[in-house]
C-alpha positions in Angstrom: -13.8 -11.8 -10.2 -10.8 -10.3 -11.5 -10.3 -8.3 -8.1 -10.8 -11.6 -6.2 -8.1 -13.5 -8.2 -5.7 -10.6 -8.1 -6.2 -10.4 -4.3 -5.7 -14.2 -4.0 -2.5 -14.0 -5.9 -1.2 -11.3 -3.7 -2.0 -13.3 -0.5 -0.4 -16.4 -1.9 2.6 -14.6 -3.0 2.9 -13.1 0.6 2.6 -16.4 2.1 5.2 -17.9 0.0 7.5 -15.1 1.0 6.9 -15.6 4.7 7.4 -19.4 4.5 10.5 -19.0 2.3 11.8 -16.4 4.9 11.2 -18.9 7.6 13.2 -21.5 5.6 16.1 -19.2 5.3 16.1 -18.3 8.9 15.9 -21.9 10.0 18.5 -23.2 7.5 21.0 -20.5 7.4 20.9 -19.0 10.9 20.3 -22.2 12.9 17.0 -21.4 14.3 15.3 -24.2 16.2 12.9 -26.5 14.4 9.9 -25.1 16.3 9.5 -21.6 15.3 6.5 -19.4 14.9 6.0 -16.2 12.9 3.4 -13.6 14.4 2.6 -10.5 12.3 1.9 -7.6 14.7 0.8 -4.1 14.1 0.2 -0.9 16.3 -3.0 -2.3 17.7 -2.0 -5.9 18.4 -2.1 -6.8 22.1 1.3 -8.5 21.8 1.6 -9.8 25.4 -1.8 -11.5 25.2 -1.0 -13.0 21.7 2.3 -14.4 22.9 0.7 -15.8 26.0 -2.0 -17.5 24.0 0.4 -18.8 21.3 3.0 -20.1 23.8 0.2 -21.9 25.7 -1.3 -23.5 22.6 2.0 -24.5 21.3 3.1 -26.0 24.5 -0.2 -28.1 24.4 0.4 -29.2 20.7 4.1 -29.9 20.8 4.6 -31.1 24.4 8.1 -29.5 24.4 7.6 -25.9 24.3 8.5 -23.3 21.7 12.1 -22.7 20.8 11.7 -19.3 18.9 8.8 -16.8 18.3 9.5 -14.3 15.5 7.4 -11.2 15.6 6.9 -9.5 12.2 6.6 -5.8 13.0 4.0 -4.3 10.7 3.2 -1.3 12.9 4.1 2.3 12.0 4.2 3.9 15.4 7.5 4.3 17.3 6.1 3.1 20.6 5.1 -0.2 18.9 8.9 -0.8 18.0 10.0 0.3 21.4 7.5 -2.1 23.0 8.7 -5.0 20.9 12.3 -4.2 21.8 11.6 -4.3 25.4 9.8 -7.6 25.0 12.7 -9.1 23.0 15.1 -7.9 25.8 13.0 -9.7 28.5 12.4 -12.9 26.4 15.4 -14.6 24.8 13.2 -16.8 22.6 11.7 -13.7 20.7 13.2 -12.4 17.5 11.8 -9.0 16.3 12.0 -8.1 12.7 10.4 -6.0 10.1 9.4 -6.5 6.5 12.6 -5.0 5.3 14.7 -7.3 7.2 12.8 -10.3 5.9 13.2 -9.0 2.4 17.1 -8.7 3.0 17.1 -12.3 4.3 15.3 -13.4 1.1 17.5 -11.5 -1.5 20.9 -11.0 0.2 21.8 -14.7 0.7 
């Protein structure tokens, strides 16, 4: 039971950090009101994930996605390179890593 509670606390804390990070990105950097944070790692099929996310959000919002934030959790150099290429091709993408999110949180 203690392991479950400690795991739940960690998950809640991480979600709080993510939502606070999105607030900072939106409020201080002028990101559009419709933003999506997608965590990706080395095994994530990013192109398919983006395609499905954009399609679903277009259906829900009716106005399209203004910004998609890819949180790079991968450790492989090719993952970072692939995300950089995607960011160059799609202006609505913002690629960031956990360290950059931390900087946004604590260096206001």
